[in-house]
C-alpha atoms as one frame of an Amber mdcrd trajectory, in Angstrom:
protein
  -0.172  -0.091   0.020   1.486   3.259  -1.089   2.081   6.109   1.305  -0.158
   8.341  -0.566  -2.900   6.307   0.893  -1.634   7.117   4.165  -2.275  10.688
   3.506  -5.591  10.466   1.669  -8.287  12.562   2.865 -12.039  11.575   2.731
 -15.191  13.548   2.843 -17.964  11.857   4.807 -21.658  12.668   5.596 -22.531
  12.838   9.325 -26.199  11.929   9.787 -27.692  15.028  11.284 -31.241  16.016
  10.493 -31.840  19.614   9.330 -35.943  19.733   9.175 -36.215  18.215   5.377
 -33.123  20.180   3.987 -29.432  19.578   4.492 -27.487  17.223   6.844 -23.794
  16.126   6.970 -22.156  19.510   6.555 -18.958  18.195   7.964 -15.923  16.973
   5.922 -13.271  14.576   7.063 -10.283  12.561   6.146  -9.719   8.798   6.165
  -6.373   6.728   6.771  -6.665   3.739   4.569  -3.557   2.330   5.909  -5.697
   0.751   8.795  -7.469  -1.394   6.212  -4.308  -3.852   6.610  -4.979  -3.909
  10.243  -8.253  -4.510  12.054 -10.369  -1.468  11.135 -10.836   1.268   8.686
  -9.886   4.713  10.216 -10.760   7.980   9.008  -8.974  11.178  10.187 -10.730
  14.729  10.108  -9.078  16.938   7.415  -9.661  18.538   4.245 -10.309  17.451
   0.529  -8.717  14.393  -0.742  -5.890  14.337  -3.130  -6.296  12.229  -6.373
  -5.169   8.623  -5.939  -2.309   7.456  -8.217  -2.924   5.061 -10.925  -1.236
   2.234  -9.099  -3.559   2.517  -6.061  -6.425  -0.114  -6.056 -10.019   1.236
  -6.673 -11.299  -1.078  -3.992 -10.027  -2.784  -0.899 -11.380  -6.182   0.506
 -11.915  -5.496   4.216 -14.494  -8.169   5.634 -12.065  -9.883   8.008 -10.444
  -6.468   9.212 -13.894  -4.962  10.014 -15.432  -8.044  11.693 -17.688  -9.053
   8.799 -16.729 -12.786   9.182 -19.283 -15.072   7.491 -19.010 -18.221   5.264
 -21.800 -19.423   3.185 -22.402 -23.172   3.401 -24.248 -24.989   0.602 -24.276
 -28.420   2.069 -23.331 -30.136  -1.025 -22.636 -33.819  -0.595 -21.962 -35.034
  -4.177 -25.815 -35.538  -4.886 -25.766 -32.467  -7.211 -28.947 -30.913  -5.863
 -29.739 -27.893  -7.949 -30.256 -25.310  -4.814 -26.797 -26.110  -3.807 -25.192
 -23.935  -6.599 -27.820 -20.946  -6.519 -27.520 -19.367  -3.278 -27.160 -17.026
  -1.557 -27.833 -13.138  -1.081 -27.261 -10.096   0.941 -29.038  -7.058   2.412
 -27.585  -3.681   3.148 -29.977  -1.783   5.415 -29.915   0.644   8.354 -32.116
  -1.581  10.662 -31.489   0.531  13.746 -31.868   3.869  12.145 -28.337   5.009
  13.520 -27.275   6.344  10.056 -25.268   3.717   8.776 -25.665   0.413   6.826
 -25.917  -2.852   8.634 -25.459  -6.320   6.844 -27.669  -9.231   6.864 -26.043
 -12.357   5.185 -28.241 -15.321   4.186 -27.264 -18.902   4.970 -28.246 -21.884
   3.343 -26.969 -25.088   5.201 -27.936 -28.726   4.107 -30.602 -29.900   2.025
 -30.455 -33.444   3.637 -30.080 -32.079   7.184 -30.344 -35.482   8.883 -31.854
 -34.237  11.914 -28.832 -31.849  12.951 -29.591 -28.282  13.351 -29.528 -26.113
   9.964 -26.984 -23.282   9.322 -28.251 -19.693  10.550 -28.477 -16.433   8.654
 -26.650 -13.511  10.429 -27.170  -9.993  11.112 -24.171  -7.739  11.569 -24.621
  -4.276  13.099 -22.295  -1.530  11.698 -20.537   0.152  14.773 -19.005   3.041
  12.817 -17.748   5.389  15.304 -16.152   9.036  15.217 -13.723   9.909  17.925
 -13.346  13.296  19.492 -10.596  13.933  17.115 -12.351  13.059  14.000 -10.956
   9.732  13.705 -13.575   7.220  12.581 -13.465   3.312  12.722 -15.569   0.846
  10.959 -16.231  -2.350  12.930 -19.133  -4.866  12.420 -20.783  -6.867  15.344
 -22.785  -9.989  15.175 -26.037  -9.311  16.631 -28.168 -12.226  15.439 -28.867
 -13.457  18.634 -29.772 -10.143  20.437 -32.139  -9.185  17.388 -33.962 -12.272
  17.899 -33.492 -13.493  14.449 -33.866 -17.175  13.801 -34.229 -17.973  10.080
 -33.018 -21.473   9.609 -34.369 -22.717   6.409 -32.223 -23.188   3.305 -31.819
 -19.555   2.476 -31.685 -17.987  -0.822 -32.235 -14.138  -0.899 -33.437 -10.969
   0.960 -35.668  -8.003   0.376 -35.993  -4.879   2.547 -38.813  -2.396   2.895
 -40.832  -0.682   5.623 -44.123  -2.450   4.823 -46.074  -0.931   7.739 -44.935
   2.537   7.644 -43.375   2.784  11.163 -40.113   4.223  10.150 -37.975   1.118
  10.285 -37.000  -1.272   7.578 -38.238  -4.750   7.515 -36.779  -7.963   6.112
 -38.194 -10.614   3.677 -36.117 -13.831   3.311 -36.668 -16.252   0.447 -35.614
 -19.831   0.653 -35.632 -23.147  -0.887 -38.543 -24.106   1.500 -40.251 -21.570
   3.861 -40.139 -17.926   3.440 -39.786 -15.386   6.473 -41.025 -11.920   7.030
 -39.395 -10.278   9.696 -41.011  -7.252  11.390 -38.354  -4.485  12.624 -39.638
  -3.828  16.170 -37.521  -0.473  16.447 -35.822  -1.505  19.340 -32.981  -3.408
  17.901 -35.028  -6.842  17.658 -37.307  -8.531  14.922 -40.250 -10.603  15.193
 -41.439 -13.310  12.757 -44.578 -12.266  11.466 -44.740 -14.430   8.290 -48.028
 -16.176   9.376 -49.853 -13.241  10.530 -48.777 -11.102   7.241 -50.126 -13.976
   5.155 -46.722 -14.223   2.945 -45.865 -17.702   3.757 -44.494 -19.947   1.087
 -42.866 -23.485   0.826 -41.987 -23.550  -2.899 -38.563 -22.427  -4.023 -38.446
 -18.493  -3.920 -35.366 -16.551  -4.987 -35.517 -12.669  -5.364 -38.124 -10.462
  -4.075 -39.118  -6.796  -4.307 -40.971  -4.382  -1.992 -42.699  -1.822  -4.385
 -45.962   0.197  -4.307 -47.507  -0.844  -7.530 -51.200   0.572  -6.765 -49.778
   3.992  -5.329 -51.868   3.684  -2.059 -48.866   4.462   0.216 -48.127   0.883
   1.274 -45.351  -1.272  -0.107 -46.772  -4.653  -1.959 -44.219  -7.607  -2.266
 -43.281  -9.596  -5.518 -41.737 -13.018  -5.030 -39.777 -14.642  -7.838 -40.008
 -18.223  -7.754 -37.599 -20.716  -9.608 -38.314 -24.409 -10.421 -40.452 -27.322
  -8.870 -37.341 -29.265  -7.419 -37.188 -31.898  -4.581 -34.461 -34.026  -3.498
 -36.684 -37.086  -4.290 -37.007 -36.173  -7.887 -33.339 -35.157  -8.325 -32.116
 -35.826 -12.063 -28.771 -36.860 -13.028 -27.134 -34.928 -15.600 -23.662 -34.868
 -17.073 -21.061 -32.326 -18.505 -19.859 -32.377 -22.049 -17.114 -34.848 -21.134
 -19.860 -37.075 -19.515 -18.862 -36.159 -15.946 -21.671 -35.756 -13.403 -22.668
 -32.151 -12.883 -25.710 -29.722 -12.200 -28.742 -29.919 -14.341 -30.102 -27.018
 -16.219 -33.286 -25.582 -14.841 -34.812 -26.846 -18.139 -34.808 -30.308 -16.572
 -37.540 -28.957 -14.105 -40.840 -27.187 -14.363 -40.914 -23.613 -13.616 -42.819
 -22.296 -10.573 -45.192 -19.137 -11.013 -44.148 -16.015  -9.314 -46.316 -14.515
  -6.772 -47.742 -10.924  -6.096 -48.816  -9.818  -2.853 -50.943  -6.611  -2.016
 -50.519  -4.719   1.198 -53.877  -3.917   2.782 -52.416  -1.375   4.953 -53.294
  -3.278   8.163 -50.158  -5.399   8.578 -51.475  -8.085   6.164 -50.844  -8.922
   2.427 -53.307 -10.323   0.025 -52.193 -12.860  -2.643 -53.478 -11.078  -5.899
 -51.071 -13.063  -8.295 -54.044 -14.422 -10.287 -56.316 -11.281 -10.184 -53.140
  -9.090 -11.312 -52.426 -11.315 -14.263 -49.129 -12.394 -13.038 -50.024 -16.074
 -13.914 -50.525 -15.548 -17.573 -46.519 -15.846 -17.914 -44.214 -17.966 -16.138
 -40.612 -18.948 -16.159 -37.595 -19.887 -13.761 -37.331 -16.580 -11.900 -34.012
 -15.459 -10.446 -34.036 -11.791 -10.519 -36.529  -8.912 -10.227 -36.531  -5.201
 -10.240 -39.226  -2.411 -10.149 -38.974   0.783 -12.327 -41.134   3.070 -14.607
 -39.942   1.593 -17.905 -42.589   3.269 -20.120 -42.571   6.548 -18.352 -45.987
   6.568 -17.355 -45.373   7.579 -13.707 -46.487   3.949 -12.514 -43.995   1.313
 -11.315 -43.509  -1.768 -13.496 -41.506  -5.030 -12.894 -38.792  -6.481 -14.792
 -38.136 -10.261 -14.032 -35.074 -12.441 -15.386 -35.974 -16.080 -16.013 -33.146
 -18.702 -16.101 -33.418 -20.255 -19.604 -36.645 -18.655 -20.603 -38.059 -15.480
 -21.710 -37.675 -12.476 -19.604 -40.890 -10.547 -18.352 -41.599  -6.968 -18.284
 -44.725  -6.569 -16.450 -46.173  -3.289 -17.506 -48.474  -1.730 -14.734 -51.923
  -1.042 -16.387 -52.929   1.482 -13.474 -55.825  -0.640 -12.613 -54.422  -3.199
 -10.486 -53.340  -5.667 -13.191 -49.990  -6.110 -15.344 -49.547  -7.231 -18.906
 -46.128  -9.120 -20.088 -44.734  -6.889 -22.770 -41.415  -8.516 -22.737 -41.473
  -9.996 -26.111 -42.938  -7.000 -27.769 -40.481  -4.652 -25.901 -37.420  -6.314
 -27.051 -36.220  -7.200 -23.439 -37.291 -10.738 -23.300 -34.720 -12.284 -25.572
 -31.477 -11.698 -27.128 -31.400  -9.872 -30.562 -31.319 -13.235 -32.232 -34.450
 -14.226 -30.372 -33.081 -16.841 -28.057 -33.766 -17.083 -24.419 -30.748 -16.775
 -21.918 -29.270 -17.594 -18.542 -30.788 -14.224 -17.069 -29.641 -13.993 -13.309
 -28.978 -10.689 -11.988 -30.391  -7.418 -13.158 -29.277  -3.587 -13.019 -31.834
  -0.970 -13.748 -30.693   2.691 -14.222 -30.094   5.545 -16.470 -26.553   4.691
 -17.751 -26.733   6.952 -20.735 -28.203  10.035 -18.725 -31.439  10.292 -21.243
 -33.795  10.353 -18.433 -35.149   6.724 -18.650 -34.135   3.432 -17.119 -32.130
   0.829 -19.099 -31.636  -2.782 -18.018 -28.342  -4.945 -17.732 -28.985  -8.615
 -17.212 -26.121 -11.283 -16.312 -26.081 -14.388 -18.335 -24.023 -17.630 -18.388
 -20.647 -18.203 -20.096 -20.816 -18.152 -23.752 -23.944 -16.091 -23.985 -22.582
 -12.846 -22.929 -24.520 -10.400 -20.630 -26.893  -8.273 -22.247 -27.541  -4.253
 -22.169 -31.225  -3.343 -22.871 -31.268   0.413 -23.801 -34.536   1.904 -23.342
 -36.022   4.419 -25.758 -38.170   5.931 -22.944 -41.457   4.664 -23.985 -40.786
   0.940 -22.930 -38.846  -0.368 -26.151 -35.568  -1.852 -25.755 -32.433  -2.341
 -28.040 -29.939  -5.150 -27.388 -26.682  -3.142 -27.237 -24.317  -5.538 -25.794
 -22.201  -5.725 -28.827 -21.847  -1.941 -29.595 -21.458  -1.171 -25.887 -18.270
  -3.524 -25.682 -20.064  -5.610 -22.841 -20.473  -8.742 -25.066 -16.648  -8.896
 -25.636 -15.848  -8.641 -21.837 -18.495 -10.931 -20.551 -18.202 -13.741 -22.818
 -16.230 -16.042 -20.536 -18.219 -15.293 -17.560 -21.388 -16.362 -15.776 -22.669
 -13.278 -13.839 -25.014 -13.005 -11.011 -25.178  -9.858  -8.593 -24.963  -6.659
 -10.629 -25.880  -3.024 -10.405 -25.159   0.353 -11.914 -22.569   1.879  -9.519
 -20.860   5.260 -10.176 -17.614   4.083  -8.388 -15.657   7.143  -9.329 -18.323
   9.676  -8.757 -17.905  11.156 -12.269 -21.681  11.435 -12.992 -21.770   8.212
 -15.163 -23.010   4.952 -13.752 -20.579   2.228 -14.148 -21.256  -1.663 -13.754
 -20.138  -4.152 -11.256 -20.880  -7.973 -11.873 -20.281 -10.928  -9.154 -19.348
 -13.971 -11.176 -19.262 -17.695 -10.598 -20.030 -20.628 -12.821 -22.936 -23.067
 -12.262 -21.180 -26.118 -14.186 -17.760 -27.175 -13.836 -14.906 -24.749 -15.248
 -12.857 -27.379 -17.199  -9.491 -25.580 -16.221 -10.407 -26.418 -12.509 -11.916
 -29.729 -12.992 -10.654 -31.955  -9.887 -10.383 -28.894  -7.561 -12.392 -28.622
  -4.468 -14.300 -25.704  -5.952 -14.213 -25.907  -9.594 -16.813 -23.069 -10.195
 -14.641 -20.045  -9.418 -14.536 -16.929 -11.446 -13.237 -13.325 -10.898 -15.729
 -10.432 -10.525 -15.767  -7.378 -12.975 -15.880  -3.803 -12.877 -16.724  -1.748
 -16.002 -16.007   1.940 -16.409 -18.923   4.168 -18.277 -17.431   6.013 -21.261
 -19.968   8.783 -21.451 -22.798   6.509 -21.979 -21.714   5.061 -25.307 -19.291
   2.215 -24.507 -17.809   0.589 -21.442 -14.236  -0.584 -20.852 -13.284  -3.269
 -18.176 -11.368  -1.664 -15.192 -11.087  -4.984 -13.243  -7.364  -5.206 -13.291
  -6.992  -1.631 -11.833  -9.793  -2.292  -9.211  -7.157  -4.185  -7.073  -6.412
  -7.486  -5.725  -9.781  -8.206  -4.662 -10.844  -8.403  -8.324  -8.045 -10.730
  -9.125  -9.408 -13.449  -6.768 -11.403 -16.164  -8.275 -14.260 -17.257  -6.070
 -17.934 -18.326  -6.935 -19.684 -15.063  -6.708 -23.492 -14.689  -6.181 -25.197
 -11.903  -4.288 -24.132  -8.300  -4.368 -25.456  -5.228  -2.332 -24.443  -1.718
  -2.885 -24.301   1.450  -0.636 -21.843   3.685   1.319 -21.151   1.593   4.188
 -18.392   3.802   5.719 -20.177   7.028   5.034 -17.345   8.604   3.198 -19.213
   9.652   0.018 -18.977   6.694  -2.297 -20.409   3.407  -3.087 -19.215   0.219
  -1.416 -20.068  -3.404  -2.202 -20.750  -6.381  -0.332 -20.332  -9.697  -2.309
 -21.401 -13.237  -1.400 -19.680 -16.487  -2.514 -21.488 -19.771  -2.736 -20.010
 -21.858  -0.200 -17.426 -19.305   0.583 -16.699 -16.143   2.634 -18.596 -12.741
   2.140 -16.401  -9.940   1.000 -16.635  -6.337   1.729 -15.084  -4.036  -1.152
 -14.531  -0.597   0.319 -14.317   1.976  -2.524 -11.129   4.082  -2.826 -11.733
   5.354  -6.148 -13.936   8.523  -5.712 -11.390  10.751  -4.096 -11.044  12.916
  -7.214 -14.745  13.897  -7.589 -17.694  15.275  -5.554 -20.931  13.503  -4.692
 -24.437  13.938  -3.118 -26.462  11.482  -1.224 -30.196  11.758  -0.723 -32.577
  10.312   1.724 -36.284  10.746   1.434 -38.946  11.201   4.161 -42.395  10.841
   3.034 -45.261  10.940   5.707 -48.092   9.647   6.040 -47.578   6.422   3.725
 -44.327   4.902   2.151 -41.971   6.477   4.727 -38.586   5.817   2.772 -40.504
   6.815  -0.718 -39.267   3.605  -2.272 -40.306   4.152  -5.893 -39.581   7.818
  -6.017 -37.607   9.158  -9.020 -34.902  11.584  -8.120 -33.168  14.091 -10.484
 -30.090  16.232  -9.667 -29.966  19.172 -11.981 -26.577  20.660 -13.001 -25.922
  23.745 -14.918 -25.098  22.972 -18.573 -25.002  19.144 -18.009 -27.568  16.321
 -18.211 -30.029  15.673 -15.215 -28.771  12.664 -13.165 -31.892  10.568 -12.669
 -31.926   7.687  -9.840 -34.701   5.490  -8.586 -35.383   4.968  -4.918 -35.090
   1.244  -4.521 -33.743  -1.471  -2.643 -34.460  -4.295  -5.288 -32.509  -5.502
  -8.253 -29.115  -7.219  -8.469 -29.606 -10.932  -7.345 -30.937 -12.329  -4.254
 -29.910  -9.090  -2.531 -31.233  -5.545  -1.226 -29.311  -2.507  -1.265 -29.041
   0.843   0.463 -32.426   2.848   0.128 -30.388   6.161  -0.039 -29.729   7.486
  -3.560 -26.280   8.157  -4.298 -25.121  10.810  -6.999 -21.664  11.490  -8.309
 -21.094  14.928  -9.390 -17.789  14.955 -11.014 -15.429  17.903 -10.816 -17.917
  20.332  -9.279 -19.906  20.091  -6.158 -22.601  22.569  -7.487 -26.256  21.537
  -7.766 -28.742  23.439  -9.504 -31.650  21.854  -7.986 -33.001  18.366  -6.898
 -36.378  17.384  -8.299 -38.246  14.369  -6.599 -41.158  12.777  -8.246 -42.950
  11.026  -5.460 -44.352   7.583  -5.639 -47.948   9.039  -6.390 -46.748  11.111
  -9.238 -46.518  14.564  -7.457 -43.260  16.547  -7.861 -41.434  18.831  -5.739
 -38.204  20.896  -6.134 -35.461  21.872  -3.771 -32.615  24.579  -4.657 -29.757
  25.902  -2.578 -28.316  22.347  -2.018 -24.592  21.840  -2.550 -22.642  18.466
  -3.136 -20.447  16.377  -0.653 -22.901  15.771   1.990 -26.178  13.896   2.720
 -29.397  15.467   2.452 -32.677  14.476   3.894 -35.825  15.827   1.918 -39.035
  15.844   3.604 -42.148  15.650   1.328 -43.927  19.250   1.505 -40.690  21.172
   2.151 -39.919  21.740  -1.491 -41.627  23.922  -4.007 -44.160  22.218  -6.351
């Protein structure tokens, strides 16, 4: 680690609410040398000098900060399909202390044999600031204290405040029984699955909280995979005849489910009524967004080996699948693809949401560019992403402006689902390295994995990925899960040269965190930066509900525009960058 990193200063946002306006007026500096020790230290100071080209963009810091967790898939040589699919992670501030905590999903053993199954874990972020400005990032395992006991064969996690009490709740999917954990607001959770009416025992994967009917209460969509049971396990082989995991096409897909929140702590299954049963597939990823620009939230579902679905909200409680006619269901050649993780966002700064979907090795991952009316073009070839992703199987992903230059970049967690020939005979023959792609002004991408540091040179079996500013220093960090391997914490070191703005919305009454809102940051002479308030997307994972915007070389902000989930708009002026702002509904100008 270079001496330049010992002198690097970091801005950070201190969570102090200033009545719906601005918070976090303090700046500080961070000492990155402590990443090699037991904590991440940040020392008060001025602006950060730019990093040198030899400095890593990310530093892996899980063990150094106490985030010690290893996923167990329970594989015994029977090649049960669920063994290769998990597991996910959630980044959310469960105790409302201003920093992101981490929930890691565990799987265990499918054939438990009467032994106690493995448990999911909740880690509290104990980020501290000393009187001299030094900050220390440390995680504490609070699973038992929080009363969390999720002991099924876990898959993924979704986050949202379903009862509008100001505390984020947690939904856990599984190969087996799902679990809804209500956040009690005192550091503990209660299992309310039965009371809430969201129990399920079929194989569920990704899930999303979103308000599809704009009534102020978050509804719940649950993607489901295939009808697999150990007793019906099929024997499949790889191209050389060796035993390997089956394709999902060997099993029947299971229909997804949509639950409507009735506003009284209970959900009603409206899957049939909403039209969701009119199309099915082996669902792995789901994300919400307004893809046709009508102000109502739609859904995009990635189906493994089948046509993806674009569920357009008809504004009457029903949806219609326009995946095929929109161009977002298949490849440009008309073929269904692996389709695991999803990134949804405005990568080209034209004011609409585009889609990136990770696929299996040989297919290449796909970039679907939105024309603003819900029609998509397969642009993987001209963007350069096809060439970079051909040799990888991708899972967790998102648009992440890792260098704060205003252009959303891409991260993909990679790991095979069938034996990698070069690793045949090794204990873990499914390992691949993760990838980072730099956005070249919305036209093309270049892979910057080599410059991202040793963390991107390590080959593991990547699965879930969640994104957010974990150390509150003004850039986006990543937590990555590995199938049958350790969780990784990638702390961002790349954004020192640029400015930023983080936005937290407060809406009362109703959907308190304003999940689904569309936020635009206006800049003089440059495109408006639009971001969706969401926790969904990626693969089996949930990310920070706060909006992060890179501002580039100038901290100036013309205005922030918020289109609330019910379609109403407000505008705030007088804001500047390098801080966290909380915008309360009703305090801006119409």
